[in-house]
Residue, then its C-alpha position, 0 to 999 in steps of 0.5 A: m790747920r785741919k787735923i786728919a786721922y787717915a787709917p790709924s790702926m786699933a787693937d781689938g781689945n778692951l780699953t781701960t777707963d783711963q784709956k777711954e777718957e784719953f781717947h775721948r779727949l784726943l778725938k775732939k782734936l781731930d776734924f776727920i776720922s778714919t780707921r783701917e779696921r772695920y771693927a774699929v769704926e763702931i768702937i771709935k763712934k762710942f767716943t765721938t759724934k763725928p763721922v768715922e769712916h773705914v778706909l784702906d791702909p795707905v800701902f794700898l794707895l800705890n800700885a805693885n809697879e810703884y813698889v817694884n821700883i824700890a824692891e830689891k831683886v831676889d837672887e833665888k834659883q828655886d821657887f820658895v815659900l816666904l815665911y814671915l811672922p814678926v809679931d808672935d812665934n807661931r809653931q803651927l804656921r811654921y809647921q804648915a808652911s814646911e809641910y806645904a813646901k814639901r808637897k810642892g817641892l819648894r824651899v822655905i825662906e823666912i824673914s825674921t826679927k827673931l832668928k838669925n839662922k835657919s830653923a828646923y822648918t826653914d832652908k834660909c833665914i834673913g835676919d836683917a831684911g830692910i823694906e827693899e828686901f821685904l818687898g823683893y822676897i814677897s813679890s818673888s815668892s810662890i806663896v806667903f805664910t804669915n801672921s803680919f798685917h802688912a805681909i798680907c797687904f803686900a801679898v795682895i798687892f803683888q797678887k800672891q797666894f797667902y795663908a794668914f795665921t793667928r797671933n795674940s791679937s788676931g783682929k787686924v789680920r782677920d779684918i783685912c781678910r774679911v774686907l777683901n772677902l778672903e776670910n777663907r785664907f785665915i787659918k784659925e788655931g788648930q785648923t789645918i790647910r785642907k783645900e789648896e784653892k788659889i785666890d781668885y784675884e780677878k774677884v779680889n781686884i774688883l772689890l779692892e779697887k772699889e775700896i781704893v776709890k772710896s779711900k782716896e775720895w775720903l782722903h781728898n775730901a778731908l784734905y780739900s773740902m771747905 
């Protein structure tokens, strides 16, 4: 039975000596190796002679309509900014989302793994959202402020405006912005949103489609090649 690693994620930190040895040992068991982070390709290549390919996260292998079918319908009377920061609490993110909302006359709704009630920066907090609610709120939002890799992915899938912010390990977040030529949407620590230019999704979709085709071809080859 062939063993395939499709789009595993890898942090951008350094490996210990023990981790390097274990990594090398485990890679030997794989027949086909890919990763969802471009920076991880070169890291993995140091531990194996097998080809290593960059592919998209599997959420991109389905389209927006397929996710709409499982998304929960959102009953919000007013347009809103969606705030989602499940990894690290980023006060800069919260503040800039709040200021953006004030400028645009929007509410701020947060999906949180930490808060149960709204904060000084939010109008509503959802502390028990499942996948259906998560997808529903992203697809219904005016814009997404986040430091979450997958919130960025689904913002792109639903063609939403977004800003991505730092966290303790920002490599994954910044990498997906780079892959889609949207690095200008990544807000560095201490940086303030100055230009509120909209994402040109016509350009993004051309690039995204090429990456989707490449990823599907890699997966098909890994599954069915002789």
